[in-house]
C-alpha positions as CSV (number, residue, x, y, z in Angstrom):
1,M,1.6,-22.6,-4.4
2,S,3.7,-19.6,-4.1
3,S,6.3,-21.2,-6.9
4,K,3.1,-21.5,-9.2
5,L,2.7,-17.7,-8.8
6,L,6.5,-16.8,-9.6
7,F,6.8,-19.3,-12.4
8,K,3.5,-17.9,-14.0
9,L,4.9,-14.5,-13.9
10,A,8.3,-15.5,-15.2
11,A,6.7,-17.2,-18.0
12,R,5.8,-13.9,-19.3
13,Y,9.4,-13.2,-20.1
14,P,10.9,-16.6,-21.5
15,G,13.4,-15.5,-23.4
16,W,15.2,-13.9,-20.0
17,G,14.8,-17.2,-18.3
18,L,16.3,-19.2,-21.3
19,L,19.1,-16.9,-21.7
20,T,19.7,-17.3,-17.9
21,I,19.6,-21.0,-18.4
22,I,21.9,-21.2,-21.2
23,L,24.5,-18.8,-19.8
24,G,24.5,-21.0,-16.8
25,L,25.1,-24.1,-18.7
26,W,28.1,-22.8,-20.5
27,G,29.4,-21.6,-17.3
28,G,29.4,-25.1,-15.8
29,V,30.8,-26.7,-19.0
30,F,33.7,-24.1,-18.8
31,N,34.0,-24.6,-15.0
32,G,34.1,-28.4,-15.4
33,V,36.7,-28.6,-17.9
34,G,38.8,-25.9,-16.4
35,T,38.9,-27.8,-13.3
36,A,39.5,-31.1,-14.7
37,L,42.7,-29.7,-16.1
38,I,44.0,-28.3,-12.9
39,A,45.1,-32.0,-11.7
40,P,47.3,-32.9,-14.8
41,I,48.9,-29.5,-14.5
42,I,49.7,-29.7,-10.9
43,L,51.3,-33.2,-11.6
44,N,53.3,-31.5,-14.5
45,I,54.6,-29.1,-12.5
46,L,55.4,-31.5,-9.7
47,G,57.3,-33.6,-12.3
48,I,55.1,-36.6,-11.6
49,E,54.5,-38.9,-14.3
50,F,51.0,-40.2,-15.2
51,D,49.6,-42.5,-17.8
52,L,46.1,-42.1,-19.0
53,Q,46.0,-44.8,-21.6
54,G,44.2,-47.0,-19.3
55,G,42.1,-44.2,-18.0
56,P,38.5,-42.9,-18.6
57,P,37.7,-41.4,-22.1
58,I,36.6,-38.0,-20.7
59,M,40.2,-37.3,-19.5
60,K,41.7,-38.4,-22.9
61,A,39.4,-36.2,-24.6
62,I,40.1,-33.3,-22.5
63,M,43.9,-33.6,-22.9
64,S,44.1,-34.7,-26.5
65,P,44.6,-31.0,-27.5
66,F,47.8,-30.8,-25.7
67,N,49.4,-34.2,-26.4
68,S,51.3,-32.9,-29.3
69,L,53.1,-30.2,-27.2
70,E,56.0,-31.1,-25.0
71,G,57.6,-29.7,-22.0
72,N,56.9,-26.0,-20.9
73,Y,55.0,-25.6,-23.8
74,R,52.5,-27.9,-23.0
75,L,52.4,-26.8,-19.5
76,A,52.1,-23.2,-20.6
77,A,49.2,-24.3,-22.9
78,M,47.2,-26.0,-20.1
79,A,47.7,-23.1,-17.9
80,G,46.4,-20.6,-20.6
81,A,43.4,-22.9,-21.1
82,I,42.6,-23.1,-17.4
83,I,42.7,-19.3,-17.0
84,G,40.8,-18.8,-20.5
85,L,38.0,-21.2,-19.3
86,I,37.7,-19.7,-15.6
87,V,37.5,-16.3,-17.2
88,L,34.9,-17.4,-19.7
89,K,32.9,-19.1,-16.8
90,N,32.9,-15.9,-14.8
91,V,31.9,-13.8,-17.6
92,S,28.8,-16.3,-18.3
93,N,27.9,-16.2,-14.5
94,Y,28.3,-12.5,-14.6
95,I,26.1,-11.8,-17.4
96,S,23.6,-14.4,-15.9
97,T,23.3,-12.6,-12.9
98,L,22.5,-9.4,-14.9
99,V,19.8,-11.3,-16.4
100,G,18.6,-12.8,-13.4
101,S,18.4,-9.5,-11.6
102,G,16.8,-7.8,-14.5
103,L,14.1,-10.6,-14.6
104,K,13.6,-10.0,-10.8
105,R,12.9,-6.4,-11.3
106,R,10.5,-6.8,-13.8
107,I,8.3,-9.4,-11.9
108,T,8.7,-6.9,-8.9
109,A,7.3,-4.3,-10.7
110,D,4.5,-6.7,-12.4
111,L,3.4,-8.0,-8.9
112,R,3.3,-4.4,-7.5
113,E,1.2,-3.4,-10.6
114,E,-0.8,-6.1,-10.1
115,G,-1.4,-5.3,-6.4
116,L,-2.1,-1.8,-7.1
117,R,-4.7,-2.9,-9.7
118,V,-6.4,-5.0,-7.3
119,L,-6.5,-2.1,-4.8
120,L,-8.1,0.2,-7.1
121,D,-10.6,-2.4,-8.4
122,V,-11.7,-3.8,-4.9
123,D,-14.9,-2.6,-3.5
124,Y,-15.0,0.1,-0.6
125,D,-16.2,-2.5,1.8
126,F,-12.6,-4.0,1.4
127,Y,-11.1,-1.2,3.0
128,T,-13.4,-1.4,6.2
129,Q,-12.1,-4.6,7.1
130,M,-8.4,-4.4,6.4
131,K,-5.8,-2.0,8.2
132,V,-4.0,0.6,5.9
133,G,-0.4,-0.4,7.5
134,D,-1.2,-4.1,6.6
135,L,-1.9,-3.1,3.0
136,I,1.2,-1.1,2.9
137,N,3.2,-3.8,4.2
138,R,1.9,-6.3,1.5
139,I,2.4,-4.4,-1.7
140,G,5.7,-2.9,-0.3
141,G,7.7,-5.5,1.8
142,E,5.8,-8.9,1.3
143,I,5.7,-8.5,-2.4
144,G,9.2,-7.3,-2.6
145,R,10.7,-10.5,-0.7
146,A,8.4,-12.6,-2.5
147,A,9.6,-11.5,-5.9
148,G,13.1,-12.0,-4.4
149,E,12.6,-15.9,-4.8
150,I,12.7,-15.4,-8.6
151,N,16.5,-14.6,-8.3
152,T,17.0,-17.2,-5.6
153,V,15.0,-20.0,-8.1
154,L,17.3,-18.9,-10.9
155,G,20.2,-19.2,-8.8
156,M,19.8,-22.5,-7.9
157,V,18.9,-23.2,-11.5
158,I,22.4,-22.2,-12.3
159,T,24.0,-23.9,-9.6
160,V,22.2,-27.3,-10.4
161,I,23.5,-27.1,-13.9
162,N,26.9,-26.6,-12.6
163,A,26.6,-29.3,-10.1
164,F,25.2,-31.6,-13.1
165,V,28.1,-30.8,-15.2
166,F,30.6,-31.8,-12.6
167,L,28.2,-34.9,-11.6
168,I,28.5,-36.0,-15.3
169,M,32.4,-35.7,-15.0
170,L,32.7,-37.4,-11.8
171,I,30.6,-40.3,-13.1
172,A,33.0,-40.6,-16.2
173,L,35.8,-40.4,-14.2
174,S,34.5,-43.2,-11.9
175,W,31.3,-44.3,-11.2
176,E,31.9,-46.3,-8.3
177,L,33.5,-43.3,-6.4
178,T,30.5,-41.1,-7.7
179,L,27.8,-43.5,-6.1
180,A,29.8,-43.4,-2.7
181,S,29.8,-39.7,-2.9
182,T,26.2,-39.4,-3.5
183,V,25.5,-41.9,-0.5
184,L,27.6,-39.4,1.5
185,L,26.4,-36.1,0.1
186,A,22.9,-37.5,0.7
187,L,23.6,-37.6,4.2
188,V,24.7,-34.0,4.1
189,A,21.6,-32.9,2.6
190,V,19.7,-34.8,5.6
191,V,21.5,-32.9,8.1
192,N,20.8,-29.6,6.5
193,Q,17.1,-30.3,6.1
194,Y,16.6,-29.9,9.9
195,W,18.0,-26.1,9.4
196,I,15.9,-25.7,6.5
197,V,12.6,-26.6,8.3
198,R,13.5,-24.0,11.0
199,A,14.2,-21.3,8.5
200,K,10.4,-21.4,7.2
201,D,9.2,-21.1,10.6
202,F,11.4,-18.3,11.2
203,G,10.3,-16.8,8.0
204,K,6.7,-16.8,9.0
205,R,7.3,-15.1,12.3
206,V,9.3,-12.4,10.5
207,S,6.6,-11.8,8.2
208,Q,3.8,-11.5,10.7
209,L,6.2,-9.1,13.1
210,S,6.6,-7.0,10.0
211,K,3.0,-6.5,9.3
212,L,2.4,-5.8,13.0
213,Y,5.3,-3.4,13.0
214,S,3.9,-1.5,9.8
215,V,0.4,-1.2,11.2
216,G,1.5,0.3,14.2
217,I,3.7,2.8,12.9
218,L,1.0,3.8,10.5
219,E,-1.5,4.2,13.6
220,M,0.6,6.1,15.5
221,L,1.5,8.5,12.8
222,Q,-2.2,8.8,11.8
223,G,-3.1,9.5,15.3
224,I,-0.1,11.5,16.1
225,R,-2.4,14.8,17.5
226,L,-4.2,12.5,19.6
227,V,-0.8,10.9,21.1
228,K,0.7,14.4,21.8
229,A,-3.0,15.6,23.3
230,T,-3.3,12.8,25.7
231,G,0.6,12.9,26.5
232,N,1.0,9.3,25.7
233,E,4.5,9.7,23.7
234,D,6.2,7.4,26.0
235,R,3.2,4.7,25.9
236,E,3.4,4.8,22.3
237,Y,7.2,4.7,22.3
238,K,7.4,1.6,24.4
239,R,4.6,-0.4,22.3
240,I,6.5,0.2,19.0
241,E,9.6,-0.3,20.6
242,G,8.6,-3.7,21.5
243,L,7.2,-4.5,18.0
244,I,10.9,-3.2,16.8
245,R,12.6,-5.8,19.2
246,D,10.5,-8.6,18.7
247,R,10.9,-8.3,14.8
248,E,14.7,-7.6,14.9
249,F,15.1,-10.8,17.4
250,A,13.1,-13.0,15.0
251,D,15.2,-11.6,12.0
252,F,18.4,-12.3,14.2
253,Q,17.1,-16.0,14.7
254,S,16.7,-16.4,11.0
255,Q,20.0,-15.0,10.2
256,A,21.4,-17.3,12.9
257,N,19.8,-20.3,11.5
258,S,20.9,-19.3,7.8
259,A,24.5,-18.6,8.9
260,A,24.8,-22.2,10.7
261,I,24.0,-23.9,7.2
262,G,27.4,-23.0,5.4
263,P,29.5,-24.4,8.8
264,V,27.7,-27.4,9.4
265,G,27.6,-28.0,5.6
266,E,31.5,-27.4,5.2
267,V,32.3,-29.7,8.2
268,T,30.0,-32.4,6.9
269,G,31.3,-32.2,3.5
270,M,34.9,-32.3,4.5
271,V,34.2,-35.4,6.7
272,G,32.7,-36.8,3.3
273,L,35.5,-35.8,1.0
274,M,38.1,-37.5,3.4
275,A,36.1,-40.7,3.4
276,I,36.2,-40.3,-0.7
277,V,40.0,-40.3,-0.4
278,F,40.0,-43.5,1.6
279,L,37.7,-44.9,-0.9
280,G,39.7,-43.9,-3.7
281,R,42.8,-45.4,-2.5
282,M,40.9,-48.9,-1.8
283,F,39.6,-48.6,-5.6
284,F,42.6,-47.9,-7.3
285,N,45.0,-49.2,-4.9
286,E,46.8,-51.5,-7.6
287,K,47.2,-48.6,-10.1
288,I,47.5,-45.7,-8.0
289,E,50.7,-44.1,-9.7
290,A,49.0,-44.5,-13.0
291,L,45.7,-43.0,-12.3
292,S,47.1,-40.3,-10.0
293,A,45.7,-37.7,-12.4
294,V,42.2,-39.2,-12.6
295,L,42.1,-39.6,-8.7
296,L,43.4,-36.1,-8.3
297,S,40.9,-34.8,-10.8
298,F,38.1,-36.5,-9.0
299,L,38.9,-35.0,-5.8
300,I,39.4,-31.5,-7.4
301,L,35.9,-31.8,-8.9
302,L,34.3,-32.9,-6.0
303,Q,35.9,-30.2,-3.7
304,R,34.3,-27.9,-6.3
305,L,31.0,-29.5,-6.0
306,L,30.8,-29.5,-2.1
307,P,30.3,-25.7,-2.4
308,L,27.5,-26.1,-5.1
309,I,25.4,-28.3,-2.6
310,S,26.1,-25.6,0.0
311,Q,24.7,-23.1,-2.2
312,L,21.6,-25.2,-3.0
313,N,21.0,-25.6,0.7
314,R,21.2,-21.9,1.3
315,A,19.0,-21.2,-1.5
316,R,16.5,-23.7,-0.2
317,T,16.8,-21.9,3.3
318,S,16.1,-18.5,1.3
319,L,13.2,-20.1,-0.1
320,A,11.7,-21.4,3.1
321,N,12.1,-18.0,4.8
322,N,10.4,-16.1,2.1
323,A,7.6,-18.8,1.6
324,A,5.4,-17.1,3.8
325,S,5.8,-13.9,2.1
326,A,5.2,-15.5,-1.3
327,D,1.9,-17.0,0.3
328,I,0.8,-13.6,1.6
329,A,1.6,-11.7,-1.8
330,K,-0.5,-14.6,-3.5
331,D,-3.3,-14.2,-1.3
332,F,-3.0,-10.7,-1.8
333,L,-3.1,-10.7,-5.5
334,R,-6.0,-13.3,-5.6
335,R,-9.3,-11.7,-6.9
336,D,-11.6,-14.7,-6.0
337,N,-11.4,-13.8,-2.2
338,K,-12.3,-10.2,-2.4
339,P,-15.5,-8.2,-3.4
340,F,-15.4,-6.5,-6.8
341,M,-18.7,-4.7,-8.0
342,K,-20.1,-5.8,-11.2
343,N,-19.9,-3.0,-13.6
344,G,-22.5,-1.6,-16.1
345,S,-22.2,-1.0,-19.6
346,I,-24.2,2.2,-20.1
347,T,-22.3,5.4,-19.9
348,Y,-23.9,7.7,-17.6
349,Q,-24.6,11.2,-19.3
350,H,-27.1,13.6,-17.4
351,L,-30.0,13.4,-15.1
352,Q,-33.2,14.5,-17.0
353,Q,-35.9,13.7,-14.5
354,G,-35.0,12.6,-11.0
355,I,-33.6,9.9,-8.7
356,H,-35.8,7.2,-7.2
357,F,-34.8,5.2,-4.2
358,N,-37.2,2.2,-5.0
359,R,-38.3,0.2,-1.8
360,I,-34.6,-0.3,-0.9
361,S,-33.2,-2.5,1.8
362,F,-29.6,-2.8,2.6
363,A,-27.3,-4.7,5.2
364,Y,-23.6,-4.3,5.5
365,P,-21.6,-7.6,4.0
366,N,-21.0,-10.2,6.5
367,Q,-24.1,-8.7,8.8
368,S,-27.1,-9.7,6.4
369,H,-29.1,-10.5,9.7
370,K,-29.1,-6.7,10.6
371,L,-30.7,-4.4,8.1
372,V,-29.5,-0.9,8.0
373,L,-32.1,0.3,5.6
374,D,-35.5,-1.0,5.7
375,N,-38.0,-0.6,2.5
376,I,-36.9,2.9,1.9
377,D,-38.9,4.9,-0.8
378,L,-38.0,8.4,-1.8
379,Y,-37.9,10.3,-5.0
380,V,-35.8,13.4,-5.7
381,P,-36.6,15.5,-9.0
382,K,-34.2,16.9,-11.0
383,G,-32.7,20.0,-9.7
384,T,-34.4,19.7,-5.9
385,T,-32.7,19.3,-2.6
386,L,-33.6,16.2,-0.3
387,A,-32.2,16.7,3.1
388,L,-32.1,13.5,5.3
389,V,-32.1,14.0,9.0
390,G,-32.1,11.8,12.0
391,A,-30.3,10.3,15.1
392,S,-27.0,9.1,14.8
393,G,-27.1,5.3,13.3
394,A,-30.5,6.0,11.7
395,G,-28.8,5.3,8.2
396,K,-28.6,8.6,6.7
397,S,-25.0,8.0,5.5
398,T,-25.6,4.7,4.5
399,L,-28.4,5.8,2.2
400,A,-26.2,8.6,0.5
401,D,-23.4,5.9,-0.1
402,L,-25.7,3.6,-2.1
403,L,-26.3,6.4,-4.7
404,P,-22.5,6.3,-6.0
405,R,-22.5,2.6,-5.5
406,F,-20.0,2.2,-2.6
407,Y,-22.4,-0.5,-1.8
408,D,-25.3,-2.4,-3.6
409,V,-28.8,-2.7,-2.4
410,N,-29.8,-6.0,-0.9
411,S,-33.5,-5.6,-2.3
412,G,-35.2,-3.0,-4.4
413,S,-33.5,-0.6,-6.5
414,I,-32.1,2.8,-7.2
415,T,-32.7,4.2,-10.5
416,I,-32.0,7.5,-12.2
417,D,-34.4,8.6,-15.0
418,G,-36.2,5.1,-14.7
419,R,-32.9,3.0,-15.2
420,D,-31.4,0.9,-12.6
421,I,-27.9,2.4,-11.5
422,R,-26.4,-1.0,-11.7
423,E,-26.5,-0.9,-15.5
424,F,-24.4,2.5,-15.7
425,N,-20.7,2.3,-15.9
426,I,-19.4,2.9,-12.5
427,K,-16.6,5.4,-13.5
428,S,-18.8,7.4,-15.5
429,L,-21.5,7.6,-12.8
430,R,-19.3,8.5,-9.9
431,K,-17.6,11.4,-12.1
432,E,-20.8,13.0,-12.3
433,M,-21.3,13.1,-8.5
434,G,-20.0,15.6,-6.2
435,I,-19.3,14.4,-2.7
436,V,-18.6,17.0,0.2
437,S,-18.4,15.3,3.8
438,Q,-17.3,16.2,7.1
439,D,-13.9,14.4,7.0
440,T,-12.6,16.4,4.2
441,F,-9.5,14.6,2.3
442,L,-6.7,16.8,0.8
443,F,-3.6,15.5,-0.8
444,N,-0.2,16.6,0.4
445,N,0.3,18.8,-2.8
446,S,-0.5,22.5,-3.9
447,V,-3.8,24.3,-3.6
448,S,-4.4,24.0,-7.3
449,Y,-3.7,20.4,-7.5
450,N,-6.3,19.6,-4.9
451,L,-8.9,21.8,-6.8
452,A,-8.4,20.2,-9.9
453,Y,-8.3,16.6,-8.8
454,A,-11.6,15.7,-10.0
455,R,-11.1,17.5,-13.3
456,P,-7.5,17.7,-14.3
457,E,-8.2,19.4,-17.4
458,A,-9.6,22.4,-15.8
459,T,-8.0,25.6,-16.5
460,H,-6.6,28.1,-14.0
461,E,-9.3,30.5,-14.7
462,E,-12.1,27.5,-13.8
463,I,-9.9,27.0,-10.8
464,V,-10.0,30.8,-9.6
465,E,-13.6,31.2,-10.3
466,A,-14.5,28.2,-8.3
467,A,-12.5,29.3,-5.3
468,K,-14.2,32.6,-5.6
469,R,-17.7,31.0,-5.5
470,A,-16.8,28.9,-2.5
471,N,-15.5,31.8,-0.7
472,A,-12.1,30.5,-0.4
473,L,-10.4,32.9,-3.0
474,E,-9.6,35.5,-0.2
475,F,-7.7,33.1,2.1
476,I,-6.0,31.3,-0.7
477,E,-4.6,34.6,-2.0
478,R,-3.2,35.0,1.5
479,L,-1.3,31.7,1.5
480,P,2.6,32.1,0.9
481,E,2.3,31.0,-2.5
482,G,-1.3,31.3,-3.4
483,F,-2.5,28.7,-5.3
484,D,0.8,26.8,-5.6
485,T,1.0,26.5,-1.8
486,M,1.7,23.2,-0.3
487,I,-1.0,22.6,2.2
488,G,0.7,19.6,4.1
489,D,-0.7,16.0,4.8
490,R,-4.6,15.9,4.5
491,G,-4.2,19.9,4.6
492,V,-3.1,20.0,7.9
493,L,-1.6,23.5,7.6
494,L,-5.4,25.0,7.0
495,S,-8.1,25.3,9.3
496,G,-11.3,23.2,9.4
497,G,-13.4,25.9,7.6
498,Q,-10.7,26.5,5.0
499,R,-10.4,22.7,4.2
500,Q,-14.2,22.4,3.6
501,R,-14.4,25.6,1.1
502,L,-11.6,23.7,-0.8
503,A,-13.7,20.7,-0.9
504,I,-16.6,22.7,-2.0
505,A,-14.5,24.8,-4.7
506,R,-13.0,21.1,-6.2
507,A,-16.8,20.1,-6.3
508,L,-17.5,23.3,-8.3
509,V,-14.6,22.8,-10.6
510,Q,-16.0,19.2,-11.0
511,D,-19.1,20.5,-12.0
512,P,-21.2,17.5,-10.9
513,D,-24.8,16.5,-12.0
514,I,-25.7,15.3,-8.5
515,L,-24.3,16.7,-5.2
516,I,-24.2,14.7,-2.1
517,L,-23.4,16.7,1.0
518,D,-22.4,14.6,4.2
519,E,-22.3,16.7,7.5
520,A,-20.4,19.2,5.4
521,T,-20.6,22.0,8.3
522,S,-21.2,19.9,11.5
523,A,-17.6,20.5,12.8
524,L,-17.1,24.1,12.1
525,D,-17.2,27.3,14.4
526,T,-19.8,30.0,13.6
527,V,-17.9,32.1,11.4
528,S,-16.7,29.3,9.3
529,E,-19.9,27.8,8.9
530,R,-21.7,30.9,7.6
531,L,-18.8,31.0,4.8
532,V,-19.3,27.3,4.2
533,Q,-23.1,27.4,4.2
534,E,-23.0,30.3,1.6
535,A,-20.3,28.2,-0.5
536,I,-22.7,25.3,-0.5
537,E,-25.8,27.2,-1.4
538,E,-23.8,28.5,-4.6
539,L,-22.7,24.8,-5.1
540,S,-26.1,23.6,-4.8
541,R,-27.8,26.0,-7.1
542,E,-29.6,24.2,-10.0
543,R,-28.3,20.8,-9.2
544,T,-29.7,17.8,-7.6
545,T,-28.6,17.5,-4.0
546,I,-29.0,15.1,-1.1
547,V,-27.9,16.6,2.2
548,I,-27.4,14.7,5.5
549,A,-27.2,17.1,8.5
550,H,-27.8,17.2,12.1
551,R,-28.2,20.8,12.4
552,L,-31.6,21.3,11.1
553,S,-31.0,25.0,10.4
554,T,-28.9,24.1,7.4
555,V,-31.8,22.1,5.7
556,Q,-34.8,24.3,6.1
557,K,-34.5,25.5,2.7
558,A,-34.5,22.0,1.4
559,H,-37.3,21.2,-1.0
560,Q,-38.3,17.9,0.7
561,I,-37.0,16.6,4.0
562,A,-36.9,12.9,4.9
563,V,-36.7,11.9,8.5
564,L,-35.0,8.5,9.3
565,D,-35.3,6.2,12.5
566,G,-33.8,2.9,12.8
567,G,-33.2,2.4,9.0
568,C,-37.0,3.7,8.2
569,V,-38.5,6.7,6.8
570,V,-40.7,8.0,9.4
571,E,-41.7,11.4,7.7
572,V,-41.4,13.3,4.6
573,G,-42.3,16.7,3.7
574,K,-41.1,20.4,3.9
575,H,-39.9,22.2,6.8
576,E,-42.9,24.0,7.8
577,E,-45.1,21.0,7.0
578,L,-43.4,18.8,9.4
579,L,-43.3,21.3,11.9
580,R,-46.9,21.9,11.7
581,K,-47.4,18.0,11.9
582,G,-45.7,17.9,15.4
583,G,-43.9,14.6,14.7
584,Y,-40.5,13.2,15.1
585,Y,-39.0,16.1,13.2
586,A,-40.6,18.8,15.4
587,R,-39.3,17.1,18.6
588,L,-35.8,17.2,17.0
589,Y,-36.3,20.8,16.1
590,R,-37.4,21.7,19.7
591,M,-34.6,19.8,21.2
592,Q,-32.3,21.8,19.2
593,F,-33.8,25.2,19.3
594,A,-36.4,25.6,22.0
595,Q,-35.2,23.8,25.1
596,Q,-33.1,25.4,27.4
597,P,-30.7,22.5,29.1
598,E,-29.9,22.5,32.6
599,G,-26.8,24.6,33.6
600,I,-27.2,27.0,30.5
601,P,-27.5,30.7,31.6
602,T,-30.5,32.5,31.5
603,R,-31.7,34.8,28.4
604,D,-31.1,38.1,30.4
605,E,-27.5,36.6,31.6
606,T,-26.4,35.8,28.2
607,L,-27.2,39.1,26.6
608,I,-25.2,41.0,29.6
609,K,-22.4,38.6,28.9
610,A,-22.7,39.1,25.3
611,S,-22.9,43.1,25.5
612,H,-19.9,43.0,27.8
613,E,-17.9,41.1,25.2
614,V,-19.0,43.1,22.4
615,R,-17.7,46.4,24.1
616,T,-14.2,44.9,25.3
617,K,-13.3,43.6,21.9
618,L,-14.7,46.4,20.0
619,N,-12.3,48.7,22.3
620,S,-9.8,46.7,21.8
621,M,-10.2,46.5,17.8
622,I,-10.6,50.3,17.9
623,G,-7.2,50.9,19.8
624,S,-5.4,48.6,17.0
625,I,-6.9,50.4,14.1
626,R,-6.0,53.8,15.7
627,L,-2.6,52.8,16.2
628,L,-2.3,51.6,12.5
629,A,-4.3,54.8,11.2
630,D,-1.7,57.2,13.0
631,E,1.4,55.2,11.9
632,L,2.4,54.7,15.4
633,V,3.7,51.0,14.7
634,D,7.5,50.8,14.7
635,S,8.2,47.5,12.9
636,P,6.3,45.3,10.3
637,E,6.0,42.5,13.0
638,E,4.0,44.6,15.4
639,Q,1.7,45.8,12.5
640,T,1.1,42.2,11.8
641,E,0.5,41.7,15.5
642,L,-2.0,44.1,15.6
643,L,-3.9,43.1,12.4
644,E,-3.9,39.7,13.7
645,E,-5.5,40.8,17.2
646,S,-8.1,43.0,15.0
647,Y,-9.3,40.0,13.1
648,S,-9.5,37.7,16.1
649,S,-11.4,40.7,18.0
650,A,-13.6,40.6,14.7
651,I,-14.3,37.0,15.0
652,T,-15.3,37.2,18.8
653,I,-18.0,39.9,18.0
654,L,-19.4,37.8,15.2
655,N,-19.8,34.8,17.7
656,T,-21.3,37.1,20.3
657,I,-23.9,38.1,17.8
658,E,-24.8,34.5,17.3
659,L,-25.7,34.5,20.6
660,F,-28.0,37.3,20.3
661,E,-29.7,35.4,17.3
662,N,-30.0,32.3,19.2
663,S,-31.7,34.4,22.1
664,A,-34.2,35.9,19.6
665,K,-34.9,32.4,18.3
666,M,-35.7,31.3,21.6
667,V,-38.0,34.0,22.5
668,R,-39.9,33.1,19.3
């Protein structure tokens, strides 16, 4: 099965494969003729007389160009011919190797490009079931090892051609000895088969351990903050160390098995060669002196053939080792066993009327028995905001994921201006949707690159304007290189609020028709939440927006609020209407704003503590500002430290004021 994949890819470059075979054929002919001349020249040097009149026709044909020469001239011509033929053979093999390596590189690139296209085309659900480390191992290591098989196969083709040339010459010299040699060499192949079977098993184990190692390393790096926060460095070290040692031991076993094939083949081959010598003496006993050149040529050709047999055995071992990688690569590149969403043909333009979730129901793939959403019916007019609220697991994020077609509904339909979204081209639809979630992803690149990612053609002026509207311009200008500052992996060099504001600025640059906000402020502190909420209000202006939130304070201005519970819509209305109903939404609201949990300080205690905190921080800030104003600071470092202390005090004061506001809400 894996060979079919490789030959199918090799068929894309028929010229390369044909050139490799032709060069291998010429190399085999040059090698065979040059080897056949070695025996006569040795006998000439030793002064041993030999007569080819009764010998095989092939020897007569090889020696015919030199029959007219005598003495040292004949010897020199034969020596020159041998050297010339061997040079031609090595030149052919060298060019053949280069061609084969070029073909391997092209096939490797083809496989990886095809794998990359699969990863980009496959549905989002595929990634919920796969580990990223496993995918990286497949597209990197496994595909590389699988593509390496093409070099092995080409090497086998060249070796077979050389062996075939030698075999033809051996048959032409003596079919009896050739038949006996074939039987003996078959016994050698049977002995080597044991090692080849073992090589395939070792190859599977190496591939499996390579996958576990890649997954383990990636998970450790992705969770390095948690590892360090919990003091589990030694535990992770031991876990990964075990995977490293298991993989290296399996690799050692595989190499030891491969290394054993050469010595075993050489020993069994030498035994076979000695047997051929005795058989030759038996067959040519009566005319051993006359046919000494023939017998010696046969033995030399056979001696040159034995390494080719060993090469074939090593190549078979290599194929067996990489068979698991080839199977993994083939399965990875298959499309019939992966989910691909059907694409529509209509290019999405702009929302004119509204979005209708028309009695939709949905269950995640492979969990069709468990509906996550059941008979949802909601309409969002153009330019309005729909807020989705409810307990965790109610189906809010799932409902939002259906709009950009991360999944398709099981029943019902989602329509835009009366047209089912499945009729639209997916890319054109998603390009008009801006998504800002709690888990903001940023590339390890510059601020400008991240802001313009959704619309690379955006000008610098547009990027700056978007950053300003998202309350992000001030902190961006304070970065070491401004908009050209590298922000680290996933934006690790920025705070949570800064990352969220960059995500909002990115959506502003994109200028989407429809906006989806999924818990965009749930993990932020009070100050950051205010800045991000202001940016969200700017972003949402005159757009059709779907907001998912746990904090009900962020959705009170929504045009309509849909309350979800257990995958069903239990209430729909505006904030005031839902409070007056006294239903599920009202209970959620009271839980967040009215109830005083056990162990929380009383209102008076909170006010006293907050007042003391404000006075303390104000005194500290006033003192720092006075030192700066009177120029009593000795160094720029001290000046920076005082500014940072003042900034920290200001943030604390803002947080404390928030306590007063919450207290006032409790009173109301």
